[in-house]
C-alpha positions in Angstrom: 88.0 78.2 66.9 86.0 80.7 69.1 84.8 80.2 72.6 82.0 77.8 73.2 79.1 78.6 75.4 77.3 81.8 76.5 79.0 85.1 76.0 80.1 86.9 79.1 77.6 89.2 80.7 79.3 92.6 81.0 76.9 93.4 84.0 78.6 90.5 85.9 82.1 92.0 85.2 80.8 95.4 86.4 79.3 93.9 89.6 82.5 92.1 90.4 84.7 95.1 89.8 82.4 97.3 91.9 82.4 94.7 94.7 86.2 94.6 94.6 86.5 98.3 94.9 84.0 98.5 97.7 85.7 95.7 99.7 89.1 97.2 99.0 87.9 100.4 100.7 86.1 98.6 103.5 88.6 95.9 104.3 91.9 96.7 102.6 93.9 94.5 100.2 95.1 92.0 102.8 91.6 91.1 104.1 89.9 91.3 100.7 89.0 87.8 99.4 87.7 86.4 96.2 85.0 84.7 98.2 83.9 88.1 99.7 84.0 89.7 96.3 81.9 86.9 94.8 79.3 87.2 97.6 79.1 91.0 97.3 78.7 90.7 93.5 76.1 88.0 93.8 78.1 85.5 91.8 79.9 82.2 92.4 83.6 82.2 93.2 84.2 80.3 90.0 82.7 83.1 88.0 85.3 85.5 89.4 88.2 83.0 88.8 87.1 82.5 85.2 87.7 86.3 84.7 90.7 86.9 87.0 93.4 84.4 87.9 94.1 85.9 91.3 93.0 88.5 93.9 95.9 90.7 92.7 94.8 90.6 89.1 91.2 91.5 90.1 92.2 94.4 92.3 94.6 95.8 89.7 92.0 95.6 87.0 89.3 97.1 89.3 91.7 100.1 90.0 92.6 100.4 86.3 88.9 100.4 85.2 87.6 102.7 87.9 90.5 105.1 88.3 93.0 105.0 85.5 91.1 104.2 82.4 88.3 106.6 83.2 90.6 109.6 83.0 89.9 111.6 79.8 93.1 112.7 78.1 92.4 115.7 75.9 94.6 116.4 72.9 93.9 120.0 72.1 97.3 120.9 70.8 98.1 122.9 74.0 100.2 120.4 76.0 100.2 122.5 79.2 96.3 122.8 79.1 96.0 119.1 78.4 98.2 118.2 81.4 96.4 120.6 83.6 93.0 119.1 82.6 94.3 115.6 83.3 95.7 116.6 86.7 92.4 118.3 87.6 90.5 115.1 86.9 92.9 113.2 89.1 92.7 115.8 91.9 88.9 115.6 91.9 88.9 111.8 92.1 91.5 111.8 94.8 89.2 113.9 96.9 86.5 111.3 96.6 86.1 107.5 96.5 89.2 107.0 94.4 91.3 108.6 97.1 89.9 106.0 99.5 90.9 103.2 97.0 94.4 104.5 96.7 94.8 104.8 100.5 93.7 101.2 100.7 96.2 99.9 98.3 99.3 102.2 98.5 100.6 100.6 101.7 100.2 97.2 100.3 102.3 98.1 97.2 105.3 98.5 99.4 104.8 95.1 101.1 103.5 93.0 98.2 106.0 92.6 95.4 103.5 90.8 93.1 100.9 93.5 93.6 103.4 96.2 92.9 104.7 94.5 89.8 101.2 93.8 88.3 100.0 97.2 89.3 102.9 98.9 87.6 102.6 96.8 84.4 98.8 97.0 84.0 97.8 100.3 85.4 100.7 102.8 85.5 102.6 101.9 82.4 99.8 102.9 80.0 99.6 106.5 81.4 103.3 106.9 81.2 103.4 105.5 77.7 100.8 108.0 76.6 102.5 110.9 78.3 106.0 110.4 76.9 105.4 111.1 73.1 103.1 114.0 73.9 105.8 115.5 76.1 108.5 114.9 73.6 106.4 116.5 70.9 105.8 119.5 73.2 109.5 119.9 73.7 110.2 119.6 70.0 107.6 122.3 69.3 109.1 124.5 72.0 106.0 124.5 74.1 108.0 123.5 77.1 111.7 123.5 77.7 113.7 120.3 77.1 114.0 118.0 80.0 114.1 114.5 81.4 111.0 113.0 79.7 111.1 109.9 82.0 110.9 112.0 85.2 108.5 114.6 83.8 106.1 111.9 82.7 105.6 111.0 86.4 105.9 114.3 88.2 102.4 115.7 88.1 100.6 112.5 89.2 103.3 111.9 91.8 102.8 115.3 93.4 99.0 114.7 93.6 99.4 111.2 95.0 102.1 112.4 97.5 99.8 115.0 98.9 96.7 112.8 98.9 98.3 109.7 100.4 101.4 110.7 102.3 101.9 114.3 103.3 98.3 115.3 103.9 98.9 118.6 102.3 95.8 120.2 100.8 94.6 119.3 97.3 93.8 122.9 96.4 91.9 123.7 93.3 94.8 125.6 91.8 97.3 122.7 92.4 97.2 121.3 88.8 98.0 124.8 87.4 100.8 125.2 89.9 102.3 121.8 89.0 102.1 122.7 85.3 103.7 126.1 85.8 106.4 124.7 88.0 107.4 121.6 85.9 106.2 122.5 82.4 106.9 126.2 82.1 106.5 127.9 78.7 109.7 127.9 76.8 111.1 131.4 76.5 112.9 132.0 73.3 
């Protein structure tokens, strides 16, 4: 039997996710509250809880929808070019509002085991899962040398996040190409 009642309004979901992102930037994860998100979104607290069981789930989904899911992953047949295109998208976003979101949540990931677990399962796992078979296929074709698929699946994004969130090193325009050239060199036969 299907759901009884009105169908969900996608505009309400959008308003809640936007409010969560805005408040995450303004207040940080620890001070963000469901009540505050509901007020900013112009909905009742129960409306938020019908969609998300906790603040953690809401924040992770907001990050996933705004930052992770919106990355376009090309599949041109040129693995190196595809990785560079993805890293370029991430770099541009880290320079903007998305960088502010990551800065608001990264410190909390270390302190909040539940947030770290949910974030890893819902947001990061999908990107890794998509990268691994592409990387394995590129290695099989000889596009890039064989290597540790697990580590190489994380390396590009990790370098960008490290620079944006920890070291403060510049996010230069050529950084995605430098990462690709360093970690995914063309196989020489």
